[in-house]
N, C-alpha and C positions, 0 to 999 in steps of 0.2 A: 503493500499500499504505500509507502514512503517513497518507492522508486517512482512512480507514476509523476508526482509533482516535480521530482528532481529530472526526470527524463523530458517532461514537458518543457521546463525552464531551459535545460540544456539545448533542445530542439530550437526552442524560441530564440536563445542566444545565437545558435548557429545560423539561423534564417536571417536574423538581424545583421549579422557579420556578411553574411552572403550578399543581401540587398545592398547594402553600404558598399562593398566593394565593387559591385556592379554599377552602382551609381557614381562611384569614382572613375571607373573604367569609360562609361559614357561620356562622363565630363571630360576626361582626358582626351578621348577619341574626338570629341567635339572641338576642343580648343587646337587638337592637331589638325583638324580639317579647316578651322578658320585659318590657322597659320599658313597652310599649304594653298588654301584659295587666295588668301591675301598676297602671298608672295606672287602668285600668277596675276593677278588682277591689278596689283600695285606696282608690279614691274621690279621689285627689289627683295633682296632676302631680310626677313624679320630679324634673324640672328646677326645681321650687320649693321642693324638700324635699332633707334629707340624712338617708340611712340610716346606722344604725351598728349593729355586732354585737359582742359581747364575749363571750368564754368566761370563766367563773369558776369558782373550785373547787368550787362546788355546782351549777352549771348555767351559766347565761348570761343576756344582756341583748340585746333588741332595743330600738332606739331610733329616734325618727324627729322631726326637729326642720324647722321652716319656715326658709327661707334668709332671707326678709324678716319682721322682727317684725311687721309692719304687715299681714301677709297673714292676715287673719282667717279667710277662707275656708278656705285650706289647713290652718290650724291647728286649726279646728274639725273638719276632714276627718280629719286626723291622729288627732285624740283619739276621734273616734268609731271609727274603724277600729281602734286598738290597743285600746280597751276591749272591742270586740266580739271581736277575735281572741284576747285573754286568756281569755274566757269559752269560746269555740270550742275552743282548745287544751286548756283543763281537761276539756272534755266529750270530748276524744279525736278532735275534729273538725279535720282538717287539709288540708279542701277547697281553702281559699283558696291555700296554697303550691302545690298541684298545678295549679290553674287558672292562676296567675301564670308558673310554671316550665315546665308542659307535661309535667312528670314528678313522680313523687313524690321528694321530697328524701330523702337517707339520714336514718336515725334514726326516721323516722316509725313504723314498725312497732311498734319498741320503745316509744316514747313513747304511741302507741295502747293497746297491751297494759298498760302499767304507768301509765296515766293517774293513778291513785290515788296514786303514788308522787311526783308533780310538783305543786308549788305554783306557780300562774302568777298574778302580781300585777301590775295595771295601776298606772302610777304617772305622774300628769300632771306634766309639767314646764314651765317658763315659755315653750319655743318648741316644745311638742309633747307627746310623752309617751315612756313606755318601758315594756315588758314584761319583768319579771323572772321567769325559771324557776329553781327551786331543787329539789333532791332530796338525800336522803341515800345514794341506792343508786348504786354505780359504774357498772354497766351502762347505767342511765338517763342518768347524767351524760355517758357516752361518747355515748350517742344524741342527747342534747341538743348536744353539742360537735360533732358531725358534722353535724347539721342547721344549725348556724349557720356552720359552715366552708363548707358548700354555700352559704350566703345571703352570705356574704362573696365568694365568688367569682362568684355569677351578679348580684349587683348591684354589682360592682366597687368596692367600698367602701375597699379597701387596707387595711382593718382587720387588726389581728394575728390570726393563727390560733392563737396561744399562749395558754395560760390566764393571765389577770391577776387581780391582786388585786382583791377586791370594794370 
């Protein structure tokens, strides 16, 4: 009689551990897929670059930099990609994030609908570039923030999900 509760507890523990391991494998597989699709869509190796995302009071910033200042091929690929993305986003085209992540990121519907309310500016930096999104509209700003928080999670950057000063 005392064996039944012990066996039930052991079975429950084993099932819980197996479910947790499966969830981690799926999570790891998802991130590996994001990295692989991202390398293809963006045109540069994620292992040779560093992504950064920052939420600002009027929108946010997407920044990519080469890890090795001498890596001119990645530097040029970053700049080409970010300049292209800034134009695509300004046109309401968010296909690239969809292709990279395998799903539509949060905030995209609002950013498409209200594209005229967002200024997307490409800025070249010494080690890459950044795309700055600004808006005066509160709902659009919230959509930009949702989009960037998703990017922070998906790219595992560890960036703050809180609004930072510009």
